C-alpha positions as CSV (number, residue, x, y, z in Angstrom):
1,X,0.0,0.0,0.0
2,X,1.5,3.4,-1.0
3,X,2.1,5.9,1.7
4,X,-0.9,7.6,3.3
5,X,-1.2,10.8,5.3
6,X,0.5,9.4,8.4
7,X,2.5,11.5,10.8
8,X,6.2,11.0,10.5
9,X,8.6,12.1,13.2
10,X,11.3,14.4,11.8
11,X,13.9,16.3,13.8
12,X,12.1,19.0,15.8
13,X,8.6,18.5,14.3
14,X,5.8,16.0,13.7
15,X,5.0,16.2,10.0
16,X,1.9,14.8,8.3
17,X,2.3,14.3,4.6
18,X,2.0,12.0,1.5
19,X,5.5,10.6,1.1
20,X,5.7,9.6,-2.5
21,X,8.6,7.1,-1.9
22,X,7.3,5.5,1.3
23,X,5.2,2.3,1.2
24,X,3.4,0.5,4.0
25,X,5.2,-2.9,4.0
26,X,4.4,-4.0,7.6
27,X,1.3,-5.0,9.5
28,X,-0.6,-2.2,11.3
29,X,1.1,-3.1,14.5
30,X,4.6,-2.9,13.1
31,X,6.8,0.1,13.0
32,X,4.7,3.3,12.8
33,X,1.2,2.2,11.7
34,X,2.7,-0.4,9.4
35,X,5.5,1.9,8.1
36,X,8.8,0.2,9.0
37,X,11.4,2.5,10.6
38,X,14.2,1.6,8.2
39,X,11.9,2.6,5.3
40,X,11.0,5.9,7.1
41,X,14.7,6.7,7.6
42,X,15.5,6.0,3.9
43,X,12.7,8.2,2.8
44,X,13.8,11.0,5.0
45,X,17.3,10.8,3.5
46,X,15.8,10.8,0.0
47,X,13.6,13.8,0.5
48,X,16.3,15.7,2.3
49,X,17.8,16.4,-1.2
50,X,14.4,17.3,-2.8
51,X,13.6,21.1,-3.2
52,X,10.1,22.3,-2.8
53,X,9.0,24.2,-5.9
54,X,6.9,26.5,-3.8
55,X,9.1,27.6,-0.9
56,X,12.4,26.5,-2.4
57,X,13.4,24.8,0.9
58,X,14.7,21.2,1.0
59,X,12.7,18.2,2.4
60,X,10.0,18.1,-0.3
61,X,8.4,14.7,0.2
62,X,5.4,15.0,-2.2
63,X,5.7,14.5,-5.9
64,X,3.1,15.3,-8.6
65,X,1.8,12.0,-9.9
66,X,1.4,13.1,-13.5
67,X,4.1,11.5,-15.6
68,X,7.0,13.8,-16.5
69,X,5.9,16.5,-14.1
70,X,9.0,17.6,-12.2
71,X,7.3,19.3,-9.3
72,X,8.1,18.3,-5.7
73,X,6.6,20.2,-2.7
74,X,6.0,20.0,1.0
75,X,2.5,18.9,2.0
76,X,1.6,22.2,3.8
77,X,3.1,24.3,0.9
78,X,0.9,22.3,-1.5
79,X,-2.2,23.1,0.4
80,X,-1.4,26.9,0.3
81,X,-0.6,26.7,-3.4
82,X,-3.7,24.8,-4.4
83,X,-2.3,21.3,-4.9
84,X,-4.5,18.3,-4.3
85,X,-3.6,15.2,-2.2
86,X,-6.1,12.4,-2.3
87,X,-7.0,10.4,0.8
88,X,-8.0,7.1,-0.8
89,X,-6.6,4.3,-3.0
90,X,-3.0,5.1,-3.8
91,X,-3.0,8.5,-2.0
92,X,-1.9,10.3,-5.1
93,X,-0.9,14.0,-5.1
94,X,-1.1,16.5,-7.9
95,X,0.4,20.0,-8.4
96,X,-1.8,23.0,-9.1
97,X,-1.5,22.5,-12.8
98,X,-2.5,18.9,-12.9
99,X,-4.9,18.6,-10.0
100,X,-8.4,17.1,-10.6
101,X,-11.0,19.6,-11.5
102,X,-14.8,19.8,-12.0
103,X,-16.4,20.8,-15.2
104,X,-20.1,21.7,-15.4
105,X,-22.0,22.4,-18.6
106,X,-23.9,25.3,-17.1
107,X,-22.0,27.6,-14.7
108,X,-23.9,29.5,-12.1
109,X,-25.5,32.8,-13.0
110,X,-25.2,35.8,-10.7
111,X,-23.9,35.4,-7.2
112,X,-24.1,31.9,-5.6
113,X,-23.9,31.2,-1.9
114,X,-22.1,28.4,-0.1
115,X,-24.9,26.1,1.3
116,X,-22.9,25.7,4.5
117,X,-21.6,29.2,5.5
118,X,-24.0,31.2,3.2
119,X,-21.1,33.3,1.9
120,X,-20.5,34.0,-1.8
121,X,-18.7,31.4,-3.8
122,X,-17.0,31.6,-7.3
123,X,-19.3,31.5,-10.3
124,X,-17.4,28.4,-11.7
125,X,-16.0,25.3,-9.9
126,X,-12.4,25.9,-8.9
127,X,-10.0,24.8,-6.2
128,X,-11.8,26.7,-3.5
129,X,-15.3,26.3,-4.8
130,X,-16.8,22.8,-5.3
131,X,-20.2,21.6,-6.4
132,X,-22.2,18.4,-5.9
133,X,-22.0,16.4,-9.1
134,X,-25.5,14.9,-8.6
135,X,-27.8,17.8,-8.0
136,X,-25.4,20.6,-9.2
137,X,-27.3,22.9,-6.9
138,X,-25.1,22.5,-3.8
139,X,-22.1,24.8,-4.1
140,X,-19.7,25.2,-1.2
141,X,-16.2,26.4,-0.3
142,X,-13.5,23.7,0.0
143,X,-12.8,24.6,3.6
144,X,-16.6,24.4,4.5
145,X,-17.1,20.9,2.9
146,X,-13.9,19.7,4.4
147,X,-15.1,20.7,7.9
148,X,-18.3,18.9,7.3
149,X,-16.5,15.8,6.1
150,X,-14.4,15.7,9.2
151,X,-17.4,16.1,11.4
152,X,-19.8,13.7,9.6
153,X,-17.1,11.2,8.6
154,X,-17.6,8.4,6.2
155,X,-20.8,7.0,7.8
156,X,-22.8,10.2,7.5
157,X,-21.1,12.4,4.9
158,X,-23.4,13.3,2.1
159,X,-24.6,16.2,-0.1
160,X,-26.1,18.9,2.1
161,X,-29.0,19.4,-0.4
162,X,-29.8,16.2,-2.4
163,X,-28.5,13.8,0.3
164,X,-26.7,11.7,-2.3
165,X,-24.0,9.6,-0.7
166,X,-22.0,7.3,-3.1
167,X,-21.5,9.6,-6.1
168,X,-21.0,12.6,-3.8
169,X,-18.3,10.9,-1.7
170,X,-16.5,9.6,-4.7
171,X,-16.3,13.1,-6.2
172,X,-15.1,14.6,-2.9
173,X,-12.5,11.9,-2.5
174,X,-11.3,12.6,-6.1
175,X,-11.0,16.4,-5.4
176,X,-8.9,15.8,-2.3
177,X,-11.4,16.1,0.5
178,X,-10.4,13.9,3.5
179,X,-13.3,11.8,4.8
180,X,-12.3,9.9,8.0
181,X,-13.4,6.2,8.1
182,X,-15.2,6.4,11.4
183,X,-18.6,7.3,12.9
184,X,-19.7,11.0,13.1
185,X,-18.3,13.2,15.7
186,X,-21.8,13.6,17.3
187,X,-22.0,9.8,17.7
188,X,-18.8,9.5,19.8
189,X,-19.1,8.6,23.4
190,X,-19.6,11.6,25.6
191,X,-19.8,14.1,22.7
192,X,-22.8,15.8,24.1
193,X,-22.4,14.8,27.8
194,X,-22.6,18.5,28.9
195,X,-26.1,18.7,27.5
196,X,-27.3,16.1,30.0
197,X,-25.8,17.8,33.0
198,X,-28.3,19.3,35.4
199,X,-27.9,22.8,36.6
200,X,-27.6,22.8,40.4
201,X,-28.3,26.5,41.3
202,X,-30.3,29.5,40.3
203,X,-28.4,32.2,38.4
204,X,-31.0,34.9,38.5
205,X,-29.8,38.2,39.9
206,X,-32.7,38.0,42.4
207,X,-33.7,34.5,43.3
208,X,-37.3,34.3,44.5
209,X,-37.2,30.7,45.8
210,X,-37.9,30.8,49.6
211,X,-35.6,27.8,50.1
212,X,-32.6,29.4,48.4
213,X,-30.6,29.1,45.2
214,X,-29.5,25.6,45.7
215,X,-33.0,24.2,45.9
216,X,-33.8,21.7,43.1
217,X,-36.7,19.4,42.3
218,X,-37.0,16.2,40.3
219,X,-40.0,17.6,38.4
220,X,-41.4,21.0,37.6
């Protein structure tokens, strides 16, 4: 399995990136999530000589997967420049010139709003503006749909308007949206525990209860 977005310890930092030359050759319990330490060390030595085409610093571990494209970049630099890294299959990465794009026959007319934050989006699909491929009515910012994907996760992530799941998820995966393979954040144990806590005292500026602020009843 090619390298995924796993954290790799580097001197002085904890870096999460798609290492183009690193493969998961061990079981999940071996090394670092299946990435063997000798392989990690060799990859660190290899990328130490690679220069990022964005910041021009060394240590560029990500390579554009398009054949003959010479661009290498750091994972964070790629995000700032509009590169796309996919979080499924072979975990491919693409530079800003070769990244996957959406093409719609009929672009939006006038000003469209993100269905999540209700702020204006671009009139055509682009890196920062994505659209549901099924209903083509749900437009959203990349950062907004990424936030929803992290919250909803794989089991609940769907188009905010038409509620399509399969085609919508496949398209978002293709465009570099990370969808964690877990249950939704609101389904996790204790996620809303504070909502079930019972208030134990009256906070009114002038409490009218004759027994005092700490008086509480099971009903009423």
